[in-house]
FILO-516818 format. One record per residue: residue number from 1; x, y, z of N, C-alpha, C in turn. Coordinates in Angstrom, 2 decimals. Example, Ala and Ser with C-alpha at 12.3 -4.5 7.8 and 13.67 -1.06 7.14 Angstrom:
// FILO-516818
NODE  seq     n.c1     n.c2     n.c3    ca.c1    ca.c2    ca.c3     c.c1     c.c2     c.c3
NODE    1    13.19    -5.69     7.80    12.30    -4.50     7.80    13.20    -3.30     7.80
NODE    2    12.85    -2.25     7.08    13.67    -1.06     7.14    12.90     0.03     7.87
// end
This chain:
// FILO-516818
NODE  seq     n.c1     n.c2     n.c3    ca.c1    ca.c2    ca.c3     c.c1     c.c2     c.c3
NODE    1   -32.00    45.40   -23.90   -31.33    45.60   -25.37   -31.66    44.38   -26.12
NODE    2   -32.09    44.09   -27.37   -32.34    43.27   -28.09   -31.34    43.05   -29.05
NODE    3   -31.12    41.80   -29.36   -29.84    41.45   -30.19   -30.41    41.10   -31.66
NODE    4   -30.36    41.94   -32.96   -30.76    41.58   -33.96   -30.72    39.98   -34.37
NODE    5   -31.87    39.62   -34.52   -31.86    38.12   -35.23   -31.93    37.27   -34.10
NODE    6   -32.06    37.51   -32.86   -32.26    36.66   -31.61   -33.42    36.95   -31.02
NODE    7   -33.91    35.65   -30.81   -35.35    35.65   -30.06   -35.14    34.88   -28.60
NODE    8   -35.81    35.11   -27.80   -35.66    34.77   -26.40   -34.82    35.32   -25.33
NODE    9   -34.49    34.61   -24.33   -33.08    35.13   -23.61   -31.97    35.09   -24.07
NODE   10   -31.16    36.02   -23.63   -29.93    35.82   -24.19   -28.96    35.16   -23.57
NODE   11   -29.25    34.55   -22.15   -28.78    33.36   -21.80   -29.59    32.30   -21.14
NODE   12   -29.60    30.90   -21.62   -30.48    30.00   -21.34   -29.72    28.84   -20.71
NODE   13   -30.03    28.39   -19.43   -29.47    27.40   -18.75   -30.70    26.28   -18.52
NODE   14   -30.44    25.13   -19.05   -31.61    24.23   -18.75   -31.00    22.94   -18.34
NODE   15   -31.57    22.63   -17.05   -31.46    21.25   -16.51   -29.96    20.93   -16.46
NODE   16   -29.24    22.03   -15.88   -27.73    21.95   -15.71   -27.52    20.98   -14.44
NODE   17   -26.64    19.90   -14.60   -26.23    19.21   -13.39   -24.71    19.27   -13.54
NODE   18   -23.91    19.38   -12.64   -22.32    19.35   -12.47   -21.90    18.48   -11.30
NODE   19   -20.65    17.84   -11.69   -20.39    17.15   -10.56   -18.60    17.48   -10.60
NODE   20   -18.12    17.40    -9.49   -16.56    17.37    -9.20   -16.14    15.85    -8.71
NODE   21   -15.32    15.47    -9.53   -14.87    14.16    -9.36   -16.04    13.11    -9.77
NODE   22   -15.58    12.07    -9.16   -16.84    10.90    -9.14   -17.97    10.98    -8.21
NODE   23   -17.55    11.81    -7.06   -18.55    11.50    -6.25   -19.41    12.89    -5.73
NODE   24   -19.00    14.07    -5.98   -19.63    15.32    -5.33   -20.38    15.92    -6.55
NODE   25   -21.68    15.85    -6.32   -22.77    16.64    -7.05   -22.93    17.94    -6.74
NODE   26   -22.52    19.04    -7.50   -22.68    20.31    -7.13   -24.06    20.95    -7.59
NODE   27   -24.46    20.67    -8.63   -25.55    21.08    -9.36   -26.51    20.13    -9.89
NODE   28   -28.05    20.25    -9.70   -28.89    19.32   -10.10   -29.97    20.01   -10.88
NODE   29   -30.10    19.78   -12.10   -31.29    20.16   -12.62   -31.71    21.67   -12.78
NODE   30   -30.59    22.47   -12.57   -30.81    23.88   -12.61   -31.02    24.60   -13.83
NODE   31   -32.08    25.42   -13.83   -32.61    26.20   -15.00   -32.59    27.55   -14.89
NODE   32   -31.84    28.59   -15.41   -31.83    30.06   -15.23   -31.75    30.72   -16.43
NODE   33   -32.50    31.73   -16.53   -32.67    32.69   -17.89   -32.05    34.00   -17.58
NODE   34   -31.25    34.69   -18.29   -31.25    36.03   -18.32   -31.84    36.85   -19.82
NODE   35   -32.41    37.62   -19.44   -33.17    38.14   -20.79   -32.13    39.15   -21.32
NODE   36   -32.62    39.48   -22.53   -31.53    40.36   -23.15   -31.70    41.92   -22.39
NODE   37   -30.17    42.33   -22.09   -30.28    43.60   -21.35   -30.72    43.25   -19.81
NODE   38   -30.92    42.30   -19.25   -31.39    42.10   -17.99   -30.40    42.19   -16.85
NODE   39   -30.83    42.11   -15.62   -29.88    41.92   -14.35   -30.50    40.65   -13.63
NODE   40   -29.79    39.80   -13.36   -30.35    38.45   -12.81   -29.50    38.11   -11.61
NODE   41   -30.05    37.84   -10.56   -29.31    37.66    -9.31   -29.51    36.04    -8.92
NODE   42   -28.47    35.51    -8.50   -28.54    33.98    -8.17   -28.03    34.28    -6.62
NODE   43   -28.83    33.88    -5.72   -28.61    33.96    -4.19   -28.43    32.40    -3.59
NODE   44   -27.68    32.53    -2.30   -27.62    31.16    -1.61   -26.52    31.43    -0.55
NODE   45   -26.51    30.53     0.26   -25.34    30.38     1.18   -24.09    30.21     0.56
NODE   46   -22.90    29.98     1.32   -21.70    29.46     0.93   -21.99    27.84     0.65
NODE   47   -21.46    27.41    -0.40   -21.87    25.58    -0.62   -22.90    25.78    -1.43
NODE   48   -23.69    26.72    -1.78   -25.06    26.28    -2.46   -24.81    26.02    -3.87
NODE   49   -23.73    26.12    -4.64   -23.60    26.03    -5.86   -23.53    27.18    -6.71
NODE   50   -23.46    28.54    -6.12   -23.58    29.66    -7.08   -22.35    29.87    -8.02
NODE   51   -21.40    29.72    -7.20   -19.88    29.74    -8.05   -19.71    28.55    -9.40
NODE   52   -20.32    27.49    -8.70   -20.11    26.30    -9.91   -20.99    26.83   -10.88
NODE   53   -22.31    27.40   -10.72   -23.21    27.69   -12.07   -22.33    28.53   -12.90
NODE   54   -21.76    29.56   -12.31   -20.90    30.78   -13.01   -19.58    30.11   -13.83
NODE   55   -19.02    28.94   -13.31   -18.06    28.49   -13.98   -18.59    27.46   -15.00
NODE   56   -19.59    26.89   -14.93   -20.32    26.28   -16.15   -20.59    27.14   -17.33
NODE   57   -21.10    28.42   -16.92   -21.49    29.22   -17.99   -20.45    29.78   -18.66
NODE   58   -19.30    30.20   -17.90   -18.07    30.92   -18.50   -17.03    29.55   -19.07
NODE   59   -17.42    28.65   -18.63   -16.66    27.35   -19.74   -15.16    26.77   -18.67
NODE   60   -15.33    27.39   -17.53   -13.83    26.83   -16.66   -13.86    25.70   -15.62
NODE   61   -15.15    24.80   -15.88   -15.18    23.96   -14.85   -14.13    22.87   -14.77
NODE   62   -13.39    22.71   -15.65   -12.30    21.49   -15.68   -11.34    22.22   -15.09
NODE   63   -10.91    23.53   -14.85    -9.90    24.08   -14.04   -10.00    23.42   -12.44
NODE   64   -11.14    23.20   -12.11   -11.48    22.61   -10.59   -12.33    21.28   -10.61
NODE   65   -11.75    20.53   -11.68   -11.96    19.16   -11.95   -13.43    18.72   -12.07
NODE   66   -14.18    19.89   -12.64   -15.56    19.69   -12.75   -16.18    19.35   -13.96
NODE   67   -17.22    18.75   -14.00   -17.75    18.62   -15.39   -19.29    18.46   -15.52
NODE   68   -19.84    18.92   -16.66   -21.14    18.81   -16.83   -21.87    17.31   -16.68
NODE   69   -22.83    17.06   -16.26   -23.56    15.76   -16.21   -24.80    15.63   -16.73
NODE   70   -25.32    16.77   -17.20   -26.47    17.06   -17.91   -26.92    18.48   -17.93
NODE   71   -27.93    18.56   -19.28   -28.45    19.84   -19.41   -27.65    20.56   -20.64
NODE   72   -28.09    21.79   -20.95   -27.35    22.48   -21.87   -27.45    23.93   -21.50
NODE   73   -26.49    24.93   -22.08   -26.54    26.13   -22.04   -26.20    26.80   -23.42
NODE   74   -27.36    28.05   -23.62   -27.31    28.43   -24.93   -27.13    29.85   -24.52
NODE   75   -26.38    30.44   -25.63   -26.23    32.08   -25.57   -26.34    32.72   -26.84
NODE   76   -27.51    33.63   -26.97   -28.08    34.19   -28.14   -28.30    33.14   -29.15
NODE   77   -29.04    32.14   -28.33   -29.59    31.02   -29.27   -28.75    29.70   -29.58
NODE   78   -27.47    30.18   -29.66   -26.60    29.25   -29.88   -25.87    28.13   -28.70
NODE   79   -25.97    26.99   -28.70   -25.52    26.18   -27.71   -23.86    26.20   -27.45
NODE   80   -23.37    26.29   -26.20   -22.14    26.63   -26.09   -21.45    25.86   -25.11
NODE   81   -22.53    24.84   -24.63   -21.64    24.29   -23.44   -20.53    23.24   -24.14
NODE   82   -20.38    23.21   -25.49   -19.26    22.24   -25.93   -18.31    23.02   -26.26
NODE   83   -18.10    24.33   -26.17   -17.23    25.13   -26.46   -16.19    25.74   -25.55
NODE   84   -14.74    26.04   -25.79   -14.10    26.31   -24.74   -14.24    28.04   -24.08
NODE   85   -13.50    28.15   -23.08   -13.66    29.41   -22.27   -13.67    30.86   -23.26
NODE   86   -12.40    30.39   -24.05   -11.84    31.71   -24.96   -12.76    32.02   -25.87
NODE   87   -13.21    30.97   -26.46   -14.63    31.30   -27.45   -15.86    31.67   -26.82
NODE   88   -16.22    31.50   -25.48   -17.51    32.22   -25.17   -16.95    33.68   -24.72
NODE   89   -15.63    33.97   -24.56   -15.34    35.34   -24.14   -15.62    35.98   -25.60
NODE   90   -15.02    35.40   -26.69   -15.25    36.00   -27.87   -16.73    36.38   -28.24
NODE   91   -17.62    35.48   -27.71   -19.07    35.80   -27.92   -19.52    36.50   -27.22
NODE   92   -18.89    37.06   -26.29   -19.43    38.32   -25.25   -19.88    37.78   -23.79
NODE   93   -19.56    36.70   -23.10   -19.56    36.02   -21.93   -18.27    36.42   -21.25
NODE   94   -18.19    37.51   -20.07   -17.21    37.67   -19.64   -17.38    37.60   -18.10
NODE   95   -16.50    37.12   -17.23   -16.73    36.87   -15.63   -15.88    37.70   -14.85
NODE   96   -16.20    38.38   -13.98   -15.51    39.00   -12.97   -15.46    37.86   -11.89
NODE   97   -14.26    37.53   -11.33   -14.24    36.46   -10.56   -14.41    36.87    -8.97
NODE   98   -14.82    36.15    -8.03   -14.79    36.14    -6.65   -13.16    36.51    -6.10
NODE   99   -13.21    37.48    -5.33   -11.92    37.83    -4.89   -11.27    38.80    -5.70
NODE  100   -11.77    39.45    -6.79   -11.02    40.40    -7.84    -9.94    39.76    -8.45
NODE  101    -8.81    39.29    -7.84    -7.88    38.57    -8.86    -7.21    39.46    -9.90
NODE  102    -6.92    40.62    -9.57    -6.03    41.38   -10.27    -4.78    41.04   -10.37
NODE  103    -3.87    41.67   -11.29    -2.58    41.28   -11.09    -1.92    42.54   -10.39
NODE  104    -1.59    41.93    -9.14    -1.01    42.82    -8.29     0.35    43.61    -8.61
NODE  105     1.34    43.04    -9.45     2.49    43.63    -9.88     2.50    44.44   -11.20
NODE  106     1.24    44.52   -11.74     1.09    45.30   -13.04     0.54    46.69   -12.70
NODE  107     0.55    47.40   -13.20    -0.11    48.83   -12.98    -1.71    48.66   -13.63
NODE  108    -2.40    49.62   -13.01    -3.70    49.76   -13.35    -4.21    49.50   -14.74
NODE  109    -3.37    50.46   -15.54    -3.28    50.47   -17.02    -3.22    49.20   -17.53
NODE  110    -1.94    48.36   -17.33    -1.63    46.99   -17.62    -2.51    45.98   -17.33
NODE  111    -3.36    46.02   -16.38    -4.35    45.27   -16.09    -5.49    45.38   -16.84
NODE  112    -5.94    46.48   -17.09    -7.06    46.98   -18.09    -6.71    46.34   -19.54
NODE  113    -5.41    46.50   -19.76    -5.14    46.24   -21.28    -5.19    44.71   -21.32
NODE  114    -5.07    44.00   -20.04    -5.03    42.61   -20.40    -6.35    42.03   -20.53
NODE  115    -7.42    42.62   -20.17    -8.82    42.50   -20.55    -9.08    42.24   -21.89
NODE  116    -8.17    43.18   -22.94    -8.60    42.96   -24.38    -8.07    41.92   -24.96
NODE  117    -7.34    40.82   -24.34    -6.78    40.00   -25.11    -7.82    38.82   -25.62
NODE  118    -8.99    38.79   -24.86    -9.90    37.69   -25.15   -10.89    38.14   -26.24
NODE  119   -10.52    39.36   -26.59   -11.46    40.11   -27.76   -10.98    41.21   -28.50
NODE  120   -10.61    40.67   -29.82    -9.88    41.78   -30.56   -10.61    43.19   -30.78
NODE  121   -11.80    43.02   -30.66   -12.72    44.20   -30.77   -12.24    45.21   -29.67
NODE  122   -11.82    44.79   -28.63   -11.24    45.55   -27.28   -10.22    46.45   -27.65
NODE  123    -9.54    46.26   -28.68    -8.18    47.21   -29.17    -8.54    48.40   -29.73
NODE  124    -9.59    48.94   -29.69   -10.14    50.15   -30.09    -9.83    51.10   -29.04
NODE  125    -9.13    52.52   -29.55    -8.56    53.20   -28.70    -9.44    53.96   -27.66
NODE  126   -10.82    54.06   -27.85   -11.82    54.56   -26.95   -11.97    53.61   -25.61
NODE  127   -11.67    52.38   -25.48   -11.93    51.75   -24.39   -11.47    51.87   -22.99
NODE  128   -10.32    52.42   -22.98    -9.63    52.76   -22.02   -10.24    54.00   -21.19
NODE  129   -10.59    54.96   -22.35   -11.19    56.04   -21.71   -12.68    56.03   -21.01
NODE  130   -13.35    54.82   -21.90   -14.63    54.38   -21.22   -14.66    53.97   -19.93
NODE  131   -13.49    53.13   -19.67   -13.42    52.71   -18.25   -12.92    53.84   -17.14
NODE  132   -12.31    54.61   -17.77   -11.70    55.62   -16.93   -12.83    56.91   -16.65
NODE  133   -13.97    56.89   -17.52   -14.99    57.63   -17.30   -15.76    57.00   -16.19
NODE  134   -16.17    55.84   -16.24   -16.60    54.90   -15.41   -16.22    55.06   -14.04
NODE  135   -14.94    54.78   -14.16   -14.21    54.50   -12.88   -12.95    56.03   -12.60
NODE  136   -13.21    56.97   -12.33   -12.08    58.33   -12.43   -11.14    57.60   -11.48
NODE  137   -11.18    57.16   -10.44    -9.80    56.88    -9.59    -8.91    55.93   -10.31
NODE  138    -9.37    55.13   -11.17    -8.39    54.36   -11.98    -7.87    55.24   -12.99
NODE  139    -8.33    56.07   -13.57    -7.63    56.96   -14.27    -6.49    57.74   -13.54
NODE  140    -6.87    58.08   -12.31    -5.87    58.85   -11.56    -4.43    58.18   -11.03
NODE  141    -4.78    56.68   -11.12    -4.13    55.89   -10.65    -3.44    54.76   -11.48
NODE  142    -3.64    55.13   -12.87    -3.14    54.34   -14.04    -2.06    53.96   -14.00
NODE  143    -1.07    54.47   -13.36     0.36    54.09   -13.46     0.72    53.55   -12.00
NODE  144     0.03    53.42   -10.99     0.04    52.56    -9.53    -0.05    51.29   -10.20
NODE  145     0.74    50.37    -9.14     0.57    48.92    -9.18    -0.83    48.63    -8.66
NODE  146    -1.58    47.60    -9.17    -2.63    47.29    -8.66    -2.74    46.59    -7.41
NODE  147    -1.82    46.04    -6.97    -1.69    45.69    -5.38    -1.78    46.49    -4.58
NODE  148    -1.70    47.94    -4.97    -1.54    48.86    -3.81    -2.95    49.58    -3.64
NODE  149    -3.79    49.14    -4.61    -5.01    50.01    -4.48    -6.06    49.39    -3.41
NODE  150    -6.88    49.96    -2.80    -7.83    49.50    -1.78    -8.61    48.31    -2.17
NODE  151    -9.41    47.66    -1.27   -10.31    46.31    -2.02   -11.30    46.86    -2.77
NODE  152   -12.07    48.31    -2.45   -13.01    48.65    -3.66   -12.40    49.16    -4.84
NODE  153   -11.18    49.68    -4.69   -10.66    50.03    -6.15   -10.37    48.95    -6.80
NODE  154    -9.96    47.70    -6.28    -9.33    46.55    -6.97   -10.64    46.07    -7.55
NODE  155   -12.08    46.09    -6.84   -13.27    45.63    -7.35   -13.34    46.26    -8.83
NODE  156   -13.34    47.63    -8.41   -13.47    48.51    -9.76   -12.59    48.26   -10.69
NODE  157   -11.55    47.79   -10.71   -10.36    47.61   -11.73   -10.79    46.18   -12.29
NODE  158   -11.24    44.93   -11.61   -11.67    44.00   -12.10   -12.66    43.88   -12.84
NODE  159   -13.79    44.91   -12.51   -15.12    45.07   -13.48   -14.49    45.92   -14.84
NODE  160   -13.78    47.08   -14.61   -13.06    47.56   -15.76   -12.48    46.71   -16.71
NODE  161   -11.54    45.67   -16.08   -10.97    44.74   -16.88   -11.61    44.00   -17.56
NODE  162   -13.05    43.68   -17.31   -14.03    42.77   -17.97   -14.53    43.56   -18.98
NODE  163   -14.66    44.97   -18.94   -15.53    45.56   -19.94   -14.58    45.97   -21.04
NODE  164   -13.29    45.88   -20.80   -12.42    46.06   -22.04   -12.57    44.95   -23.12
NODE  165   -13.12    43.92   -22.72   -13.60    42.78   -23.73   -14.73    43.17   -24.35
NODE  166   -15.48    44.20   -23.99   -17.01    44.49   -24.53   -17.97    43.23   -24.26
NODE  167   -18.17    43.07   -23.11   -19.33    42.12   -22.93   -20.43    42.24   -23.28
NODE  168   -21.14    41.02   -23.76   -22.76    41.12   -23.95   -23.63    40.73   -22.71
NODE  169   -22.73    39.84   -21.63   -22.99    39.36   -20.64   -21.92    39.48   -19.61
NODE  170   -22.26    39.91   -18.41   -21.07    40.02   -17.35   -21.67    39.13   -16.35
NODE  171   -20.57    38.15   -15.91   -20.86    37.54   -14.61   -20.27    37.81   -13.68
NODE  172   -20.86    38.01   -12.48   -20.15    38.71   -11.43   -20.27    37.92   -10.12
NODE  173   -19.11    37.33    -9.59   -19.09    36.38    -8.43   -18.54    37.39    -7.21
NODE  174   -19.97    37.30    -6.39   -19.67    37.96    -5.12   -19.03    39.40    -5.24
NODE  175   -19.64    40.29    -6.01   -18.86    41.81    -6.12   -18.85    42.53    -5.11
NODE  176   -19.76    42.04    -3.81   -19.82    43.01    -2.62   -18.83    42.43    -1.72
NODE  177   -18.27    41.00    -1.70   -17.39    40.40    -0.67   -16.32    41.43    -0.19
NODE  178   -16.34    41.39     1.22   -15.29    42.11     1.82   -15.02    43.57     1.77
NODE  179   -16.19    44.03     1.34   -16.00    45.87     0.91   -17.12    46.38     2.23
NODE  180   -16.59    47.55     2.40   -17.31    48.38     3.44   -18.77    48.71     2.70
NODE  181   -19.77    48.94     3.59   -21.27    49.34     3.22   -21.01    50.46     2.14
NODE  182   -20.11    51.41     2.45   -20.41    52.67     1.45   -19.65    52.48     0.18
NODE  183   -18.58    51.51     0.25   -18.12    50.89    -1.28   -19.10    50.19    -1.78
NODE  184   -19.74    49.32    -1.29   -20.80    48.59    -1.87   -21.92    49.33    -2.60
NODE  185   -22.35    50.23    -2.03   -23.27    51.18    -2.63   -22.60    51.74    -3.90
NODE  186   -21.44    52.22    -3.81   -20.60    52.78    -5.17   -20.62    51.83    -6.11
NODE  187   -20.45    50.51    -5.71   -20.20    49.40    -6.74   -21.51    49.23    -7.30
NODE  188   -22.69    49.21    -6.63   -23.94    48.93    -7.23   -24.28    49.92    -8.05
NODE  189   -24.24    51.44    -7.79   -24.49    52.34    -8.65   -23.65    52.54    -9.86
NODE  190   -22.36    52.06    -9.90   -21.59    51.64   -11.00   -22.16    50.62   -11.97
NODE  191   -22.59    49.46   -11.24   -23.19    48.26   -11.97   -24.43    48.84   -12.87
NODE  192   -25.15    49.57   -12.26   -26.46    50.14   -12.87   -26.07    50.86   -13.95
NODE  193   -25.06    51.68   -13.94   -24.73    52.56   -15.08   -24.10    51.89   -16.15
NODE  194   -23.46    50.63   -15.86   -22.89    49.83   -16.91   -24.22    49.25   -17.73
NODE  195   -24.98    48.62   -16.60   -26.28    47.77   -17.22   -27.04    48.90   -18.32
NODE  196   -27.23    50.32   -17.66   -27.84    51.35   -18.41   -27.34    51.29   -19.78
NODE  197   -25.81    51.16   -19.92   -25.29    51.02   -21.41   -25.50    50.01   -22.28
NODE  198   -26.28    48.88   -21.67   -26.77    47.72   -22.61   -26.19    46.29   -22.16
NODE  199   -25.33    46.43   -21.18   -24.84    45.14   -20.98   -25.66    44.24   -19.71
NODE  200   -25.71    43.18   -20.25   -26.64    42.36   -19.32   -26.01    41.63   -18.13
NODE  201   -26.39    41.10   -17.15   -25.72    40.84   -16.03   -26.39    39.72   -15.12
NODE  202   -25.51    38.89   -14.76   -25.72    37.47   -13.92   -24.85    37.68   -12.77
NODE  203   -25.53    37.93   -11.40   -24.84    38.52   -10.43   -25.03    37.42    -9.27
NODE  204   -24.06    36.76    -8.89   -23.98    35.84    -7.78   -23.59    36.43    -6.40
NODE  205   -24.42    36.31    -5.44   -24.38    36.96    -3.94   -24.82    36.28    -3.29
NODE  206   -24.05    36.48    -1.93   -24.49    35.78    -0.63   -25.30    36.99     0.02
NODE  207   -24.77    38.18    -0.17   -25.55    39.37     0.28   -26.79    39.66    -0.42
NODE  208   -27.83    38.90    -0.04   -28.99    38.93    -0.46   -29.76    40.20    -0.84
NODE  209   -29.50    41.22     0.38   -29.98    42.67     0.39   -29.30    43.40    -1.12
NODE  210   -28.09    43.14    -1.23   -27.68    43.74    -2.36   -27.96    43.34    -3.38
NODE  211   -28.16    42.00    -3.88   -28.43    41.51    -4.96   -29.95    41.83    -5.34
NODE  212   -30.79    41.78    -4.40   -32.16    41.98    -4.86   -32.39    43.69    -4.96
NODE  213   -31.45    44.36    -4.43   -31.62    45.83    -4.66   -31.21    45.94    -6.37
NODE  214   -30.36    45.35    -6.76   -29.72    45.47    -8.04   -30.61    44.67    -9.13
NODE  215   -31.00    43.46    -8.62   -31.53    42.66   -10.09   -32.90    42.87   -10.28
NODE  216   -33.47    42.51   -11.26   -34.95    42.59   -11.81   -35.68    41.13   -11.40
NODE  217   -34.79    40.14   -11.44   -35.39    38.65   -11.16   -34.21    37.94   -10.40
NODE  218   -34.71    37.24    -9.79   -33.45    36.28    -8.91   -33.84    35.04    -8.51
NODE  219   -32.78    34.05    -8.48   -33.02    32.40    -8.19   -32.31    32.40    -6.83
NODE  220   -32.96    31.48    -6.40   -32.27    31.03    -4.72   -31.75    29.84    -4.80
NODE  221   -30.53    29.26    -4.87   -30.01    28.02    -4.85   -29.82    27.59    -3.58
NODE  222   -29.97    26.30    -3.28   -29.93    25.39    -1.96   -29.45    24.12    -2.39
NODE  223   -28.18    23.77    -1.81   -27.68    22.60    -2.16   -27.41    21.99    -3.64
NODE  224   -27.37    22.87    -4.50   -27.33    22.58    -5.96   -28.61    22.64    -6.55
NODE  225   -29.67    23.02    -6.05   -31.17    23.11    -6.62   -31.48    24.48    -6.61
NODE  226   -32.39    24.90    -7.51   -33.46    26.08    -7.43   -34.68    25.52    -6.32
NODE  227   -34.28    26.54    -5.29   -35.35    26.45    -4.46   -36.47    27.43    -4.39
NODE  228   -36.14    28.69    -4.74   -37.07    29.70    -5.02   -36.63    30.49    -6.25
NODE  229   -37.67    31.14    -6.95   -37.11    32.13    -7.90   -38.53    33.11    -8.03
NODE  230   -38.07    34.08    -8.71   -39.18    35.18    -9.14   -38.59    36.33    -9.27
NODE  231   -39.51    37.52    -9.49   -39.15    38.90    -9.31   -38.32    39.30    -8.28
NODE  232   -37.35    40.23    -8.45   -36.64    40.72    -7.14   -37.52    41.09    -6.15
NODE  233   -38.18    41.86    -6.65   -39.30    42.72    -5.76   -40.13    41.80    -4.92
NODE  234   -40.45    40.74    -5.47   -41.18    39.81    -4.98   -40.57    39.10    -3.68
NODE  235   -39.30    38.71    -4.20   -38.75    38.11    -3.31   -38.46    38.64    -2.03
NODE  236   -37.86    40.19    -2.26   -37.59    41.03    -0.93   -38.82    40.79    -0.12
NODE  237   -39.87    40.84    -0.47   -41.29    40.20     0.60   -41.37    38.92     0.96
NODE  238   -40.71    38.04     0.43   -41.07    36.49     0.53   -40.33    35.96     1.95
NODE  239   -41.40    35.62     2.76   -40.83    35.17     4.29   -39.72    34.30     3.96
NODE  240   -39.74    33.40     3.06   -38.64    32.39     3.30   -37.23    33.06     2.86
NODE  241   -37.10    33.95     2.08   -36.01    34.59     1.40   -35.69    35.51     2.94
NODE  242   -36.71    36.49     3.30   -36.33    37.44     4.29   -35.92    36.87     5.54
NODE  243   -36.40    35.44     5.95   -35.81    34.69     7.13   -34.59    34.07     6.88
NODE  244   -34.64    33.56     5.78   -33.20    32.75     5.49   -31.82    33.54     5.07
NODE  245   -32.25    34.66     4.58   -31.09    35.74     3.82   -31.10    37.01     3.80
NODE  246   -32.23    37.47     4.82   -32.15    38.85     5.00   -32.15    39.36     6.54
NODE  247   -31.83    38.33     7.43   -31.71    38.19     8.64   -32.73    37.45     9.41
NODE  248   -32.26    37.20    10.52   -33.21    36.56    11.32   -33.18    34.79    11.11
NODE  249   -33.43    33.91    11.97   -33.56    32.47    11.71   -34.71    31.95    11.39
NODE  250   -34.52    31.01    10.29   -35.73    30.58     9.65   -36.50    29.57    10.63
NODE  251   -37.75    29.62    10.76   -38.48    28.74    11.67   -38.71    27.31    10.88
NODE  252   -39.31    26.41    11.48   -39.25    24.93    10.89   -40.12    24.97     9.87
NODE  253   -41.20    25.83     9.72   -42.17    25.80     8.69   -41.41    26.30     7.39
NODE  254   -40.98    27.36     7.63   -40.32    27.98     6.54   -39.24    27.38     6.01
NODE  255   -38.39    26.71     6.85   -36.96    26.22     6.53   -37.52    25.00     5.73
NODE  256   -38.60    24.09     6.06   -39.19    23.01     5.19   -39.43    22.97     3.84
NODE  257   -39.62    24.52     3.63   -40.22    24.64     1.99   -38.83    24.90     1.26
NODE  258   -37.91    24.96     1.89   -36.56    25.05     1.05   -35.84    23.61     1.03
NODE  259   -35.39    22.96    -0.10   -35.16    21.56    -0.13   -33.57    21.60     0.68
NODE  260   -33.11    20.67     1.35   -32.02    20.63     1.72   -31.41    21.41     2.82
NODE  261   -30.20    21.49     3.25   -29.61    22.28     4.42   -29.18    23.57     3.60
NODE  262   -29.72    24.63     3.70   -29.17    25.83     3.03   -27.42    26.30     3.38
NODE  263   -27.41    25.85     4.41   -25.84    25.98     4.97   -25.12    25.12     4.71
NODE  264   -25.51    24.00     3.74   -24.53    23.04     3.51   -24.05    23.09     1.65
NODE  265   -23.71    22.09     1.19   -23.81    21.99    -0.01   -22.43    22.09    -0.97
NODE  266   -22.39    22.67    -2.05   -21.18    22.57    -2.73   -20.43    24.11    -3.04
NODE  267   -19.39    24.09    -3.76   -19.01    25.31    -4.03   -19.67    26.10    -4.97
// end
């Protein structure tokens, strides 16, 4: 989906550097693009810097004592790295955080309505019904406390809450984390359906098989740097990705092509 009057990618990250405190460098010279209406995945082991990248894009780095040390972030052609998180939400960037983080003591419907607060456009009466159409189980349990939902249902609720803000770009942090394979398949199908309605996505995943099935293009982070990038279909057959992230131990020759220790790094 192309936004009128906007050329180039919907999201453009160029030369991004991030540091926590005075000593811990989490990202170094990272560049990532998300095209209009595209799905892009960011892969990497724990500590590779995947979540830090999302925090930088959504504007919440300072909540973890992080700061940008270089580079720029543009959304729909406008530079946004100098504006706050609330303004980024209003512009159309909405994040689904790792671990779902629903309001356990609020009902399903109250959780969904909370997603409207970042975007006045979200007050249109049809929004709830759109979410219930996508996730019928949420409609059935709209008056139930969110804390009583299963893990998969809570993930659906977290995604539905994000949709209430009418995102142009959905940032998803480990959407498959802790879910059974059948539930993961259902979440992937739902994300495809949401994408088919015109929403671009940047998906951070440690589960490379899930990410490469969903995405069109992918980046692999290793110790805060982009180690590999390319079309998802090509990366599925790349020996480095296959051995490092799709099962099996890397041999020395392949591991040497990825900078640093992919099992270490920062958040």
